PDB file of N, H, CA, C and O in Angstrom:
ATOM      1  N   MET A   1       0.845  -1.169   0.000  1.00  0.00           N
ATOM      2  CA  MET A   1       0.000   0.000   0.000  1.00  0.00           C
ATOM      3  C   MET A   1       0.896   1.240   0.000  1.00  0.00           C
ATOM      4  O   MET A   1       1.811   1.345   0.816  1.00  0.00           O
ATOM      5  N   ARG A   2       0.639   2.157  -0.893  1.00  0.00           N
ATOM      6  H   ARG A   2      -0.104   2.072  -1.556  1.00  0.00           H
ATOM      7  CA  ARG A   2       1.426   3.380  -1.012  1.00  0.00           C
ATOM      8  C   ARG A   2       0.887   4.435  -0.058  1.00  0.00           C
ATOM      9  O   ARG A   2      -0.323   4.648   0.017  1.00  0.00           O
ATOM     10  N   ARG A   3       1.772   5.090   0.664  1.00  0.00           N
ATOM     11  H   ARG A   3       2.755   4.917   0.603  1.00  0.00           H
ATOM     12  CA  ARG A   3       1.371   6.126   1.614  1.00  0.00           C
ATOM     13  C   ARG A   3       1.308   7.483   0.932  1.00  0.00           C
ATOM     14  O   ARG A   3       2.049   7.770  -0.008  1.00  0.00           O
ATOM     15  N   MET A   4       0.396   8.309   1.441  1.00  0.00           N
ATOM     16  H   MET A   4      -0.206   8.076   2.204  1.00  0.00           H
ATOM     17  CA  MET A   4       0.266   9.687   0.969  1.00  0.00           C
ATOM     18  C   MET A   4       0.679  10.618   2.094  1.00  0.00           C
ATOM     19  O   MET A   4       0.305  10.408   3.248  1.00  0.00           O
ATOM     20  N   ARG A   5       1.439  11.632   1.765  1.00  0.00           N
ATOM     21  H   ARG A   5       1.743  11.802   0.827  1.00  0.00           H
ATOM     22  CA  ARG A   5       1.713  12.698   2.726  1.00  0.00           C
ATOM     23  C   ARG A   5       0.802  13.849   2.369  1.00  0.00           C
ATOM     24  O   ARG A   5       0.912  14.428   1.289  1.00  0.00           O
ATOM     25  N   ILE A   6      -0.098  14.179   3.277  1.00  0.00           N
ATOM     26  H   ILE A   6      -0.187  13.708   4.155  1.00  0.00           H
ATOM     27  CA  ILE A   6      -1.111  15.199   3.033  1.00  0.00           C
ATOM     28  C   ILE A   6      -0.523  16.591   3.194  1.00  0.00           C
ATOM     29  O   ILE A   6       0.102  16.906   4.207  1.00  0.00           O
ATOM     30  N   LEU A   7      -0.733  17.417   2.177  1.00  0.00           N
ATOM     31  H   LEU A   7      -1.240  17.161   1.354  1.00  0.00           H
ATOM     32  CA  LEU A   7      -0.293  18.805   2.208  1.00  0.00           C
ATOM     33  C   LEU A   7      -1.360  19.687   2.841  1.00  0.00           C
ATOM     34  O   LEU A   7      -1.075  20.491   3.729  1.00  0.00           O
ATOM     35  N   ARG A   8      -2.606  19.520   2.365  1.00  0.00           N
ATOM     36  H   ARG A   8      -2.838  18.866   1.644  1.00  0.00           H
ATOM     37  CA  ARG A   8      -3.687  20.348   2.903  1.00  0.00           C
ATOM     38  C   ARG A   8      -5.052  19.753   2.589  1.00  0.00           C
ATOM     39  O   ARG A   8      -5.221  18.923   1.697  1.00  0.00           O
ATOM     40  N   VAL A   9      -6.025  20.229   3.381  1.00  0.00           N
ATOM     41  H   VAL A   9      -5.888  20.904   4.106  1.00  0.00           H
ATOM     42  CA  VAL A   9      -7.422  19.869   3.156  1.00  0.00           C
ATOM     43  C   VAL A   9      -7.993  20.868   2.157  1.00  0.00           C
ATOM     44  O   VAL A   9      -7.817  22.076   2.311  1.00  0.00           O
ATOM     45  N   LEU A  10      -8.677  20.362   1.136  1.00  0.00           N
ATOM     46  H   LEU A  10      -8.820  19.381   1.011  1.00  0.00           H
ATOM     47  CA  LEU A  10      -9.287  21.239   0.145  1.00  0.00           C
ATOM     48  C   LEU A  10     -10.749  21.524   0.461  1.00  0.00           C
ATOM     49  O   LEU A  10     -11.222  22.645   0.275  1.00  0.00           O
ATOM     50  N   ARG A  11     -11.459  20.516   0.936  1.00  0.00           N
ATOM     51  H   ARG A  11     -11.075  19.605   1.087  1.00  0.00           H
ATOM     52  CA  ARG A  11     -12.877  20.676   1.292  1.00  0.00           C
ATOM     53  C   ARG A  11     -13.365  19.401   1.962  1.00  0.00           C
ATOM     54  O   ARG A  11     -12.649  18.401   2.021  1.00  0.00           O
ATOM     55  N   SER A  12     -14.579  19.449   2.461  1.00  0.00           N
ATOM     56  H   SER A  12     -15.161  20.261   2.413  1.00  0.00           H
ATOM     57  CA  SER A  12     -15.228  18.259   2.987  1.00  0.00           C
ATOM     58  C   SER A  12     -16.655  18.252   2.473  1.00  0.00           C
ATOM     59  O   SER A  12     -17.179  19.276   2.036  1.00  0.00           O
ATOM     60  N   ARG A  13     -17.276  17.081   2.531  1.00  0.00           N
ATOM     61  H   ARG A  13     -16.850  16.249   2.887  1.00  0.00           H
ATOM     62  CA  ARG A  13     -18.675  16.986   2.108  1.00  0.00           C
ATOM     63  C   ARG A  13     -19.324  15.810   2.805  1.00  0.00           C
ATOM     64  O   ARG A  13     -18.660  14.865   3.233  1.00  0.00           O
ATOM     65  N   THR A  14     -20.637  15.892   2.907  1.00  0.00           N
ATOM     66  H   THR A  14     -21.176  16.659   2.560  1.00  0.00           H
ATOM     67  CA  THR A  14     -21.424  14.817   3.490  1.00  0.00           C
ATOM     68  C   THR A  14     -22.108  14.060   2.363  1.00  0.00           C
ATOM     69  O   THR A  14     -22.784  14.662   1.528  1.00  0.00           O
ATOM     70  N   LEU A  15     -21.936  12.749   2.335  1.00  0.00           N
ATOM     71  H   LEU A  15     -21.387  12.260   3.013  1.00  0.00           H
ATOM     72  CA  LEU A  15     -22.571  11.913   1.327  1.00  0.00           C
ATOM     73  C   LEU A  15     -24.046  11.722   1.669  1.00  0.00           C
ATOM     74  O   LEU A  15     -24.462  12.003   2.793  1.00  0.00           O
ATOM     75  N   ALA A  16     -24.824  11.255   0.725  1.00  0.00           N
ATOM     76  H   ALA A  16     -24.486  11.027  -0.188  1.00  0.00           H
ATOM     77  CA  ALA A  16     -26.258  11.041   0.934  1.00  0.00           C
ATOM     78  C   ALA A  16     -26.541  10.078   2.088  1.00  0.00           C
ATOM     79  O   ALA A  16     -27.582  10.174   2.738  1.00  0.00           O
ATOM     80  N   CYS A  17     -25.621   9.158   2.340  1.00  0.00           N
ATOM     81  H   CYS A  17     -24.775   9.081   1.812  1.00  0.00           H
ATOM     82  CA  CYS A  17     -25.798   8.171   3.409  1.00  0.00           C
ATOM     83  C   CYS A  17     -25.441   8.730   4.788  1.00  0.00           C
ATOM     84  O   CYS A  17     -25.652   8.063   5.801  1.00  0.00           O
ATOM     85  N   GLY A  18     -24.903   9.946   4.830  1.00  0.00           N
ATOM     86  H   GLY A  18     -24.731  10.488   4.007  1.00  0.00           H
ATOM     87  CA  GLY A  18     -24.536  10.566   6.093  1.00  0.00           C
ATOM     88  C   GLY A  18     -23.053  10.490   6.420  1.00  0.00           C
ATOM     89  O   GLY A  18     -22.614  11.068   7.415  1.00  0.00           O
ATOM     90  N   CYS A  19     -22.275   9.791   5.605  1.00  0.00           N
ATOM     91  H   CYS A  19     -22.632   9.322   4.797  1.00  0.00           H
ATOM     92  CA  CYS A  19     -20.832   9.697   5.834  1.00  0.00           C
ATOM     93  C   CYS A  19     -20.165  11.023   5.471  1.00  0.00           C
ATOM     94  O   CYS A  19     -20.628  11.744   4.586  1.00  0.00           O
ATOM     95  N   LEU A  20     -19.069  11.332   6.170  1.00  0.00           N
ATOM     96  H   LEU A  20     -18.693  10.747   6.888  1.00  0.00           H
ATOM     97  CA  LEU A  20     -18.317  12.555   5.936  1.00  0.00           C
ATOM     98  C   LEU A  20     -17.019  12.221   5.230  1.00  0.00           C
ATOM     99  O   LEU A  20     -16.277  11.339   5.664  1.00  0.00           O
ATOM    100  N   THR A  21     -16.742  12.929   4.133  1.00  0.00           N
ATOM    101  H   THR A  21     -17.345  13.645   3.780  1.00  0.00           H
ATOM    102  CA  THR A  21     -15.487  12.740   3.414  1.00  0.00           C
ATOM    103  C   THR A  21     -14.688  14.031   3.419  1.00  0.00           C
ATOM    104  O   THR A  21     -15.242  15.123   3.546  1.00  0.00           O
ATOM    105  N   GLY A  22     -13.387  13.888   3.280  1.00  0.00           N
ATOM    106  H   GLY A  22     -12.937  13.000   3.177  1.00  0.00           H
ATOM    107  CA  GLY A  22     -12.498  15.025   3.135  1.00  0.00           C
ATOM    108  C   GLY A  22     -11.760  14.897   1.818  1.00  0.00           C
ATOM    109  O   GLY A  22     -11.383  13.799   1.408  1.00  0.00           O
ATOM    110  N   VAL A  23     -11.558  16.026   1.158  1.00  0.00           N
ATOM    111  H   VAL A  23     -11.864  16.918   1.491  1.00  0.00           H
ATOM    112  CA  VAL A  23     -10.783  16.050  -0.083  1.00  0.00           C
ATOM    113  C   VAL A  23      -9.436  16.668   0.267  1.00  0.00           C
ATOM    114  O   VAL A  23      -9.361  17.788   0.771  1.00  0.00           O
ATOM    115  N   TYR A  24      -8.379  15.921  -0.010  1.00  0.00           N
ATOM    116  H   TYR A  24      -8.439  15.010  -0.420  1.00  0.00           H
ATOM    117  CA  TYR A  24      -7.034  16.298   0.403  1.00  0.00           C
ATOM    118  C   TYR A  24      -6.099  16.397  -0.792  1.00  0.00           C
ATOM    119  O   TYR A  24      -6.242  15.659  -1.767  1.00  0.00           O
ATOM    120  N   GLU A  25      -5.141  17.313  -0.711  1.00  0.00           N
ATOM    121  H   GLU A  25      -5.024  17.913   0.081  1.00  0.00           H
ATOM    122  CA  GLU A  25      -4.073  17.408  -1.699  1.00  0.00           C
ATOM    123  C   GLU A  25      -2.800  16.885  -1.065  1.00  0.00           C
ATOM    124  O   GLU A  25      -2.451  17.271   0.051  1.00  0.00           O
ATOM    125  N   ALA A  26      -2.102  16.005  -1.775  1.00  0.00           N
ATOM    126  H   ALA A  26      -2.385  15.692  -2.682  1.00  0.00           H
ATOM    127  CA  ALA A  26      -0.853  15.436  -1.283  1.00  0.00           C
ATOM    128  C   ALA A  26       0.328  16.255  -1.808  1.00  0.00           C
ATOM    129  O   ALA A  26       0.186  17.029  -2.755  1.00  0.00           O
ATOM    130  N   TYR A  27       1.482  16.076  -1.189  1.00  0.00           N
ATOM    131  H   TYR A  27       1.597  15.447  -0.420  1.00  0.00           H
ATOM    132  CA  TYR A  27       2.685  16.783  -1.607  1.00  0.00           C
ATOM    133  C   TYR A  27       3.071  16.464  -3.048  1.00  0.00           C
ATOM    134  O   TYR A  27       3.675  17.297  -3.723  1.00  0.00           O
ATOM    135  N   ASP A  28       2.732  15.272  -3.525  1.00  0.00           N
ATOM    136  H   ASP A  28       2.242  14.595  -2.977  1.00  0.00           H
ATOM    137  CA  ASP A  28       3.095  14.892  -4.893  1.00  0.00           C
ATOM    138  C   ASP A  28       2.078  15.371  -5.936  1.00  0.00           C
ATOM    139  O   ASP A  28       2.198  15.040  -7.116  1.00  0.00           O
ATOM    140  N   GLY A  29       1.073  16.153  -5.502  1.00  0.00           N
ATOM    141  H   GLY A  29       0.975  16.422  -4.544  1.00  0.00           H
ATOM    142  CA  GLY A  29       0.099  16.713  -6.434  1.00  0.00           C
ATOM    143  C   GLY A  29      -1.179  15.917  -6.578  1.00  0.00           C
ATOM    144  O   GLY A  29      -2.144  16.409  -7.163  1.00  0.00           O
ATOM    145  N   ARG A  30      -1.213  14.690  -6.058  1.00  0.00           N
ATOM    146  H   ARG A  30      -0.429  14.290  -5.583  1.00  0.00           H
ATOM    147  CA  ARG A  30      -2.438  13.898  -6.142  1.00  0.00           C
ATOM    148  C   ARG A  30      -3.524  14.521  -5.278  1.00  0.00           C
ATOM    149  O   ARG A  30      -3.237  15.168  -4.271  1.00  0.00           O
ATOM    150  N   VAL A  31      -4.762  14.321  -5.678  1.00  0.00           N
ATOM    151  H   VAL A  31      -4.995  13.795  -6.496  1.00  0.00           H
ATOM    152  CA  VAL A  31      -5.919  14.752  -4.893  1.00  0.00           C
ATOM    153  C   VAL A  31      -6.707  13.497  -4.568  1.00  0.00           C
ATOM    154  O   VAL A  31      -6.973  12.674  -5.444  1.00  0.00           O
ATOM    155  N   ALA A  32      -7.080  13.354  -3.295  1.00  0.00           N
ATOM    156  H   ALA A  32      -6.864  14.023  -2.584  1.00  0.00           H
ATOM    157  CA  ALA A  32      -7.801  12.165  -2.859  1.00  0.00           C
ATOM    158  C   ALA A  32      -8.974  12.552  -1.981  1.00  0.00           C
ATOM    159  O   ALA A  32      -8.880  13.466  -1.161  1.00  0.00           O
ATOM    160  N   GLU A  33     -10.081  11.846  -2.161  1.00  0.00           N
ATOM    161  H   GLU A  33     -10.158  11.104  -2.827  1.00  0.00           H
ATOM    162  CA  GLU A  33     -11.236  11.993  -1.288  1.00  0.00           C
ATOM    163  C   GLU A  33     -11.271  10.757  -0.406  1.00  0.00           C
ATOM    164  O   GLU A  33     -11.321   9.628  -0.896  1.00  0.00           O
ATOM    165  N   ILE A  34     -11.242  10.985   0.902  1.00  0.00           N
ATOM    166  H   ILE A  34     -11.201  11.901   1.299  1.00  0.00           H
ATOM    167  CA  ILE A  34     -11.118   9.908   1.876  1.00  0.00           C
ATOM    168  C   ILE A  34     -12.279   9.976   2.855  1.00  0.00           C
ATOM    169  O   ILE A  34     -12.646  11.057   3.316  1.00  0.00           O
ATOM    170  N   LEU A  35     -12.849   8.837   3.168  1.00  0.00           N
ATOM    171  H   LEU A  35     -12.551   7.959   2.794  1.00  0.00           H
ATOM    172  CA  LEU A  35     -13.940   8.796   4.127  1.00  0.00           C
ATOM    173  C   LEU A  35     -13.387   9.074   5.520  1.00  0.00           C
ATOM    174  O   LEU A  35     -12.558   8.317   6.026  1.00  0.00           O
ATOM    175  N   ASP A  36     -13.847  10.162   6.141  1.00  0.00           N
ATOM    176  H   ASP A  36     -14.520  10.777   5.731  1.00  0.00           H
ATOM    177  CA  ASP A  36     -13.364  10.554   7.463  1.00  0.00           C
ATOM    178  C   ASP A  36     -14.215   9.996   8.589  1.00  0.00           C
ATOM    179  O   ASP A  36     -13.683   9.635   9.639  1.00  0.00           O
ATOM    180  N   ALA A  37     -15.514   9.916   8.395  1.00  0.00           N
ATOM    181  H   ALA A  37     -15.946  10.209   7.542  1.00  0.00           H
ATOM    182  CA  ALA A  37     -16.406   9.404   9.439  1.00  0.00           C
ATOM    183  C   ALA A  37     -17.613   8.733   8.794  1.00  0.00           C
ATOM    184  O   ALA A  37     -18.148   9.204   7.790  1.00  0.00           O
ATOM    185  N   ARG A  38     -18.019   7.642   9.387  1.00  0.00           N
ATOM    186  H   ARG A  38     -17.585   7.260  10.202  1.00  0.00           H
ATOM    187  CA  ARG A  38     -19.168   6.888   8.887  1.00  0.00           C
ATOM    188  C   ARG A  38     -20.452   7.463   9.471  1.00  0.00           C
ATOM    189  O   ARG A  38     -20.518   7.766  10.662  1.00  0.00           O
ATOM    190  N   GLY A  39     -21.471   7.613   8.628  1.00  0.00           N
ATOM    191  H   GLY A  39     -21.417   7.367   7.661  1.00  0.00           H
ATOM    192  CA  GLY A  39     -22.768   8.092   9.082  1.00  0.00           C
ATOM    193  C   GLY A  39     -23.470   7.045   9.941  1.00  0.00           C
ATOM    194  O   GLY A  39     -23.324   5.846   9.701  1.00  0.00           O
ATOM    195  N   GLU A  40     -24.220   7.483  10.924  1.00  0.00           N
ATOM    196  H   GLU A  40     -24.339   8.456  11.119  1.00  0.00           H
ATOM    197  CA  GLU A  40     -24.905   6.556  11.836  1.00  0.00           C
ATOM    198  C   GLU A  40     -25.862   5.618  11.113  1.00  0.00           C
ATOM    199  O   GLU A  40     -26.020   4.466  11.516  1.00  0.00           O
ATOM    200  N   GLU A  41     -26.500   6.094  10.056  1.00  0.00           N
ATOM    201  H   GLU A  41     -26.372   7.030   9.728  1.00  0.00           H
ATOM    202  CA  GLU A  41     -27.497   5.302   9.322  1.00  0.00           C
ATOM    203  C   GLU A  41     -26.942   4.664   8.049  1.00  0.00           C
ATOM    204  O   GLU A  41     -27.706   4.064   7.292  1.00  0.00           O
ATOM    205  N   CYS A  42     -25.641   4.774   7.791  1.00  0.00           N
ATOM    206  H   CYS A  42     -25.021   5.261   8.406  1.00  0.00           H
ATOM    207  CA  CYS A  42     -25.051   4.260   6.550  1.00  0.00           C
ATOM    208  C   CYS A  42     -25.106   2.732   6.519  1.00  0.00           C
ATOM    209  O   CYS A  42     -24.691   2.063   7.465  1.00  0.00           O
ATOM    210  N   ALA A  43     -25.627   2.193   5.411  1.00  0.00           N
ATOM    211  H   ALA A  43     -25.965   2.736   4.642  1.00  0.00           H
ATOM    212  CA  ALA A  43     -25.741   0.749   5.238  1.00  0.00           C
ATOM    213  C   ALA A  43     -24.687   0.189   4.281  1.00  0.00           C
ATOM    214  O   ALA A  43     -24.665  -1.015   4.024  1.00  0.00           O
ATOM    215  N   ASP A  44     -23.817   1.047   3.754  1.00  0.00           N
ATOM    216  H   ASP A  44     -23.835   2.024   3.963  1.00  0.00           H
ATOM    217  CA  ASP A  44     -22.800   0.614   2.789  1.00  0.00           C
ATOM    218  C   ASP A  44     -21.589   0.055   3.530  1.00  0.00           C
ATOM    219  O   ASP A  44     -20.877   0.797   4.206  1.00  0.00           O
ATOM    220  N   ALA A  45     -21.358  -1.239   3.404  1.00  0.00           N
ATOM    221  H   ALA A  45     -21.936  -1.842   2.855  1.00  0.00           H
ATOM    222  CA  ALA A  45     -20.261  -1.908   4.109  1.00  0.00           C
ATOM    223  C   ALA A  45     -18.887  -1.400   3.675  1.00  0.00           C
ATOM    224  O   ALA A  45     -17.914  -1.542   4.416  1.00  0.00           O
ATOM    225  N   ARG A  46     -18.799  -0.810   2.480  1.00  0.00           N
ATOM    226  H   ARG A  46     -19.590  -0.695   1.878  1.00  0.00           H
ATOM    227  CA  ARG A  46     -17.515  -0.284   2.003  1.00  0.00           C
ATOM    228  C   ARG A  46     -17.128   1.015   2.680  1.00  0.00           C
ATOM    229  O   ARG A  46     -15.969   1.423   2.610  1.00  0.00           O
ATOM    230  N   HIS A  47     -18.067   1.670   3.330  1.00  0.00           N
ATOM    231  H   HIS A  47     -19.008   1.338   3.387  1.00  0.00           H
ATOM    232  CA  HIS A  47     -17.787   2.952   3.963  1.00  0.00           C
ATOM    233  C   HIS A  47     -17.153   2.749   5.334  1.00  0.00           C
ATOM    234  O   HIS A  47     -17.849   2.576   6.335  1.00  0.00           O
ATOM    235  N   ALA A  48     -15.848   2.771   5.366  1.00  0.00           N
ATOM    236  H   ALA A  48     -15.282   2.912   4.553  1.00  0.00           H
ATOM    237  CA  ALA A  48     -15.089   2.641   6.603  1.00  0.00           C
ATOM    238  C   ALA A  48     -14.121   3.820   6.681  1.00  0.00           C
ATOM    239  O   ALA A  48     -13.517   4.177   5.669  1.00  0.00           O
ATOM    240  N   PRO A  49     -13.959   4.430   7.844  1.00  0.00           N
ATOM    241  CA  PRO A  49     -13.036   5.564   7.968  1.00  0.00           C
ATOM    242  C   PRO A  49     -11.644   5.218   7.450  1.00  0.00           C
ATOM    243  O   PRO A  49     -11.114   4.139   7.715  1.00  0.00           O
ATOM    244  N   GLY A  50     -11.067   6.157   6.705  1.00  0.00           N
ATOM    245  H   GLY A  50     -11.498   7.033   6.490  1.00  0.00           H
ATOM    246  CA  GLY A  50      -9.748   5.962   6.121  1.00  0.00           C
ATOM    247  C   GLY A  50      -9.780   5.361   4.730  1.00  0.00           C
ATOM    248  O   GLY A  50      -8.738   5.254   4.082  1.00  0.00           O
ATOM    249  N   ARG A  51     -10.936   4.972   4.265  1.00  0.00           N
ATOM    250  H   ARG A  51     -11.782   5.059   4.791  1.00  0.00           H
ATOM    251  CA  ARG A  51     -11.077   4.338   2.953  1.00  0.00           C
ATOM    252  C   ARG A  51     -11.040   5.378   1.842  1.00  0.00           C
ATOM    253  O   ARG A  51     -11.646   6.443   1.963  1.00  0.00           O
ATOM    254  N   LEU A  52     -10.341   5.078   0.778  1.00  0.00           N
ATOM    255  H   LEU A  52      -9.849   4.213   0.680  1.00  0.00           H
ATOM    256  CA  LEU A  52     -10.250   5.957  -0.369  1.00  0.00           C
ATOM    257  C   LEU A  52     -11.560   5.937  -1.144  1.00  0.00           C
ATOM    258  O   LEU A  52     -12.046   4.871  -1.523  1.00  0.00           O
ATOM    259  N   VAL A  53     -12.130   7.112  -1.378  1.00  0.00           N
ATOM    260  H   VAL A  53     -11.735   7.978  -1.070  1.00  0.00           H
ATOM    261  CA  VAL A  53     -13.378   7.226  -2.128  1.00  0.00           C
ATOM    262  C   VAL A  53     -13.064   7.584  -3.576  1.00  0.00           C
ATOM    263  O   VAL A  53     -13.705   7.077  -4.496  1.00  0.00           O
ATOM    264  N   PHE A  54     -12.084   8.454  -3.777  1.00  0.00           N
ATOM    265  H   PHE A  54     -11.563   8.866  -3.029  1.00  0.00           H
ATOM    266  CA  PHE A  54     -11.758   8.951  -5.106  1.00  0.00           C
ATOM    267  C   PHE A  54     -10.340   9.494  -5.079  1.00  0.00           C
ATOM    268  O   PHE A  54      -9.937  10.109  -4.092  1.00  0.00           O
ATOM    269  N   SER A  55      -9.576   9.281  -6.141  1.00  0.00           N
ATOM    270  H   SER A  55      -9.903   8.782  -6.943  1.00  0.00           H
ATOM    271  CA  SER A  55      -8.258   9.898  -6.234  1.00  0.00           C
ATOM    272  C   SER A  55      -7.931  10.209  -7.678  1.00  0.00           C
ATOM    273  O   SER A  55      -8.476   9.602  -8.600  1.00  0.00           O
ATOM    274  N   THR A  56      -7.042  11.154  -7.860  1.00  0.00           N
ATOM    275  H   THR A  56      -6.599  11.647  -7.111  1.00  0.00           H
ATOM    276  CA  THR A  56      -6.522  11.439  -9.193  1.00  0.00           C
ATOM    277  C   THR A  56      -5.051  11.087  -9.186  1.00  0.00           C
ATOM    278  O   THR A  56      -4.295  11.498  -8.305  1.00  0.00           O
ATOM    279  N   ARG A  57      -4.666  10.327 -10.175  1.00  0.00           N
ATOM    280  H   ARG A  57      -5.280   9.993 -10.890  1.00  0.00           H
ATOM    281  CA  ARG A  57      -3.263   9.961 -10.357  1.00  0.00           C
ATOM    282  C   ARG A  57      -2.943  10.191 -11.816  1.00  0.00           C
ATOM    283  O   ARG A  57      -3.606   9.642 -12.696  1.00  0.00           O
ATOM    284  N   SER A  58      -1.948  10.985 -12.075  1.00  0.00           N
ATOM    285  H   SER A  58      -1.410  11.431 -11.360  1.00  0.00           H
ATOM    286  CA  SER A  58      -1.561  11.321 -13.450  1.00  0.00           C
ATOM    287  C   SER A  58      -2.737  11.896 -14.230  1.00  0.00           C
ATOM    288  O   SER A  58      -2.873  11.663 -15.431  1.00  0.00           O
ATOM    289  N   GLY A  59      -3.583  12.646 -13.535  1.00  0.00           N
ATOM    290  H   GLY A  59      -3.473  12.835 -12.559  1.00  0.00           H
ATOM    291  CA  GLY A  59      -4.680  13.327 -14.193  1.00  0.00           C
ATOM    292  C   GLY A  59      -5.905  12.495 -14.495  1.00  0.00           C
ATOM    293  O   GLY A  59      -6.880  13.028 -15.023  1.00  0.00           O
ATOM    294  N   SER A  60      -5.899  11.191 -14.179  1.00  0.00           N
ATOM    295  H   SER A  60      -5.106  10.758 -13.749  1.00  0.00           H
ATOM    296  CA  SER A  60      -7.078  10.376 -14.476  1.00  0.00           C
ATOM    297  C   SER A  60      -7.812  10.037 -13.180  1.00  0.00           C
ATOM    298  O   SER A  60      -7.221   9.440 -12.280  1.00  0.00           O
ATOM    299  N   PRO A  61      -9.079  10.403 -13.070  1.00  0.00           N
ATOM    300  CA  PRO A  61      -9.819  10.122 -11.845  1.00  0.00           C
ATOM    301  C   PRO A  61     -10.114   8.637 -11.680  1.00  0.00           C
ATOM    302  O   PRO A  61     -10.324   7.922 -12.660  1.00  0.00           O
ATOM    303  N   ARG A  62     -10.126   8.186 -10.436  1.00  0.00           N
ATOM    304  H   ARG A  62      -9.955   8.768  -9.640  1.00  0.00           H
ATOM    305  CA  ARG A  62     -10.461   6.796 -10.119  1.00  0.00           C
ATOM    306  C   ARG A  62     -11.570   6.804  -9.083  1.00  0.00           C
ATOM    307  O   ARG A  62     -11.335   7.176  -7.934  1.00  0.00           O
ATOM    308  N   PRO A  63     -12.766   6.402  -9.464  1.00  0.00           N
ATOM    309  CA  PRO A  63     -13.871   6.403  -8.505  1.00  0.00           C
ATOM    310  C   PRO A  63     -13.735   5.314  -7.461  1.00  0.00           C
ATOM    311  O   PRO A  63     -12.909   4.411  -7.592  1.00  0.00           O
ATOM    312  N   PHE A  64     -14.548   5.405  -6.428  1.00  0.00           N
ATOM    313  H   PHE A  64     -15.219   6.138  -6.322  1.00  0.00           H
ATOM    314  CA  PHE A  64     -14.536   4.465  -5.314  1.00  0.00           C
ATOM    315  C   PHE A  64     -14.584   3.031  -5.807  1.00  0.00           C
ATOM    316  O   PHE A  64     -15.422   2.676  -6.636  1.00  0.00           O
ATOM    317  N   GLY A  65     -13.680   2.212  -5.293  1.00  0.00           N
ATOM    318  H   GLY A  65     -12.999   2.501  -4.620  1.00  0.00           H
ATOM    319  CA  GLY A  65     -13.686   0.783  -5.605  1.00  0.00           C
ATOM    320  C   GLY A  65     -13.011   0.417  -6.905  1.00  0.00           C
ATOM    321  O   GLY A  65     -13.037  -0.753  -7.286  1.00  0.00           O
ATOM    322  N   SER A  66     -12.394   1.379  -7.619  1.00  0.00           N
ATOM    323  H   SER A  66     -12.373   2.330  -7.310  1.00  0.00           H
ATOM    324  CA  SER A  66     -11.826   1.039  -8.921  1.00  0.00           C
ATOM    325  C   SER A  66     -10.379   0.577  -8.842  1.00  0.00           C
ATOM    326  O   SER A  66      -9.863   0.019  -9.810  1.00  0.00           O
ATOM    327  N   ASP A  67      -9.706   0.797  -7.698  1.00  0.00           N
ATOM    328  H   ASP A  67     -10.126   1.249  -6.911  1.00  0.00           H
ATOM    329  CA  ASP A  67      -8.349   0.287  -7.622  1.00  0.00           C
ATOM    330  C   ASP A  67      -8.267  -0.790  -6.563  1.00  0.00           C
ATOM    331  O   ASP A  67      -9.110  -0.854  -5.668  1.00  0.00           O
ATOM    332  N   SER A  68      -7.265  -1.627  -6.658  1.00  0.00           N
ATOM    333  H   SER A  68      -6.580  -1.575  -7.385  1.00  0.00           H
ATOM    334  CA  SER A  68      -7.192  -2.778  -5.788  1.00  0.00           C
ATOM    335  C   SER A  68      -6.795  -2.430  -4.361  1.00  0.00           C
ATOM    336  O   SER A  68      -7.095  -3.182  -3.435  1.00  0.00           O
ATOM    337  N   ALA A  69      -6.120  -1.293  -4.174  1.00  0.00           N
ATOM    338  H   ALA A  69      -5.876  -0.682  -4.926  1.00  0.00           H
ATOM    339  CA  ALA A  69      -5.669  -0.938  -2.826  1.00  0.00           C
ATOM    340  C   ALA A  69      -6.858  -0.650  -1.930  1.00  0.00           C
ATOM    341  O   ALA A  69      -6.957  -1.191  -0.828  1.00  0.00           O
ATOM    342  N   GLY A  70      -7.770   0.209  -2.404  1.00  0.00           N
ATOM    343  H   GLY A  70      -7.689   0.648  -3.298  1.00  0.00           H
ATOM    344  CA  GLY A  70      -8.984   0.477  -1.653  1.00  0.00           C
ATOM    345  C   GLY A  70      -8.821   1.363  -0.460  1.00  0.00           C
ATOM    346  O   GLY A  70      -9.726   2.140  -0.158  1.00  0.00           O
ATOM    347  N   ASP A  71      -7.722   1.290   0.232  1.00  0.00           N
ATOM    348  H   ASP A  71      -6.987   0.659  -0.013  1.00  0.00           H
ATOM    349  CA  ASP A  71      -7.514   2.081   1.438  1.00  0.00           C
ATOM    350  C   ASP A  71      -6.411   3.103   1.193  1.00  0.00           C
ATOM    351  O   ASP A  71      -5.483   2.859   0.422  1.00  0.00           O
ATOM    352  N   ALA A  72      -6.521   4.219   1.840  1.00  0.00           N
ATOM    353  H   ALA A  72      -7.275   4.418   2.466  1.00  0.00           H
ATOM    354  CA  ALA A  72      -5.468   5.220   1.767  1.00  0.00           C
ATOM    355  C   ALA A  72      -4.799   5.288   3.118  1.00  0.00           C
ATOM    356  O   ALA A  72      -5.454   5.520   4.134  1.00  0.00           O
ATOM    357  N   ALA A  73      -3.507   5.087   3.131  1.00  0.00           N
ATOM    358  H   ALA A  73      -2.975   4.899   2.306  1.00  0.00           H
ATOM    359  CA  ALA A  73      -2.766   5.208   4.383  1.00  0.00           C
ATOM    360  C   ALA A  73      -2.262   6.632   4.469  1.00  0.00           C
ATOM    361  O   ALA A  73      -1.584   7.113   3.560  1.00  0.00           O
ATOM    362  N   LEU A  74      -2.585   7.301   5.543  1.00  0.00           N
ATOM    363  H   LEU A  74      -3.136   6.911   6.281  1.00  0.00           H
ATOM    364  CA  LEU A  74      -2.245   8.708   5.681  1.00  0.00           C
ATOM    365  C   LEU A  74      -1.137   8.906   6.684  1.00  0.00           C
ATOM    366  O   LEU A  74      -1.095   8.254   7.728  1.00  0.00           O
ATOM    367  N   THR A  75      -0.256   9.801   6.361  1.00  0.00           N
ATOM    368  H   THR A  75      -0.290  10.330   5.514  1.00  0.00           H
ATOM    369  CA  THR A  75       0.750  10.256   7.322  1.00  0.00           C
ATOM    370  C   THR A  75       0.743  11.762   7.261  1.00  0.00           C
ATOM    371  O   THR A  75       0.578  12.350   6.192  1.00  0.00           O
ATOM    372  N   ALA A  76       0.921  12.382   8.394  1.00  0.00           N
ATOM    373  H   ALA A  76       1.056  11.905   9.263  1.00  0.00           H
ATOM    374  CA  ALA A  76       0.900  13.853   8.439  1.00  0.00           C
ATOM    375  C   ALA A  76       2.237  14.429   8.081  1.00  0.00           C
ATOM    376  O   ALA A  76       2.400  15.650   8.067  1.00  0.00           O
TER     377      ALA A  76
END
């Protein structure tokens, strides 16, 4: 699993299921949306804190569940 060093938070949003995500920019220029907190009523088993929801690598977006890693390991 490849680690990301987070440069800054770009924004956050609440998903329809109540989960909270954060959009982060890494030092290497990648942008990733990571699930920060699970909603109390969320029924989606894939929604676990720290899970990668979306990332851009080399300019191509990858939606949730499209890469095999699935999780984003964060270091400050």
